C-alpha positions, 0 to 999 in steps of 0.5 A: 764107255758104259751105256746107261740108257737102259739103266734103272732110275736112281731112287733119289730122283723119284718124285712124290707118289699120290699117297705121299702127297695126300698124307702130306696134305692131311698133316698140313691141314691138321697143323694149320687147323691147330694153329688157327684154333690156338690163334682164335682161342688166344684172341678170345682170351685177350678180348675177354680179358679186355672186357673184364678189365673194363668192368673192373675199371667201371667198378673202381671208378664208381666206388672212388667217385661216389663214395668220396662225395656222398660220405660228405653228406649227413642224414639231414642233407638227404633230399631224395632217397629212392632205389634208382636215385639219391639226392643230397645237399652238397656244399659250394662254400662254407663261411663263419659269420662276422656280424651284421649291420643291424639292417639286414646285411650279414658279414661273413668270412669264407673259409672253405670252397669245396669242389662243386663240379657240375652242380646247377649254378642257380639252384642254391640253398643256405644252412645256418648253425648258431655258435652253440648249436650242433644242427643246421636250419635250412632254406633251400631257396636262399643263395647266401653266397653274397657279394665280395667285400670292397676295400673300403669295407675292411673295417666291417670285418676286423672282428671276424676270424681273428688269430695271433692277438687280434690280427685279421685271419686274411688280408685278402678281401675276396674271402669276405662277403656281404650278404643281403639277409632280407631275402631269407626266412632264416633268422639273422645269424649271430656272430660265430655262426656257420653258414653253408651255401649248397647245391643239389648232388643227384646220383641216379641209375638210368639208361645209357646214352652211348651203350647198351645197359644202365649207366650211372648219372651225376646231375644229368651227366653220364659217368660210367656204363654199362651196369646190369638192369638190377643196379640200385641204391639201398639204405641201411637204417639206424635199426639195421634194416635195409630199405630200397627207399626212404620217406622224407620223415625217416631221412634222419634214421639213414646211416649208410647208403649202399650201392649194389650193381654188376658192371658188365664188359663194354669193350668191342668184344662184348664178352659176357663178363661182369664184376659185382659192385656192392659197398656201403657209404657211411654218412658224415659224423656217423 
């Protein structure tokens, strides 16, 4: 037998030296640091992207909602035009006058009921335009909604909104109204006149109640936020000039309502991102 007790150790059985261990730790630390940096940057990218999307959605939602409603107003519907707020008349219902009974009761047929979400139920006005007129006369304190006609009053409406050789437009009497006209300063409208019953639609920029920054409000309801502090309404006039506010005597000269603001990121990450919002809303029939 061969005695191996004094033989040198095999090279493959040797452990790591201190230098090798230090080198391995340094390399591992560098790799770990690189991975951590990558993860942090990736997390920051997703966070910033999330806030950017939020800002873009704020811009899009604001443009679609505000433009769809304000473009229904005409210059004569403006009730207030300031840099932080704009208020317009917004129709609750539209009707055509069938006639009257000669004693202050007007009969009308309601042909359109626009969406009037979150408008004050008690703040109602009425506008009248005669059969041969193109403008409206307004009474901001008279609610011309009237009462639904009863079945026994059907004969009172047979002359109203006819089609197909004299057939009454609708057999549904809920569309016919009996209106006590004695409560208004407006003259009794002639048959064929157009009636508009309206409320006030008020858009404003003000302090947000649930986040930092400025919010867009609609009749006391917070819609979207946040915007920067420079959010404002402007008014493009008939002359082409742009005003930050308009006095009541110049409402008829307003042609477009402009919204200028910057929507900022409002996600949980709070990155410094923003999206500019600037567009003009043409008024009705202009």
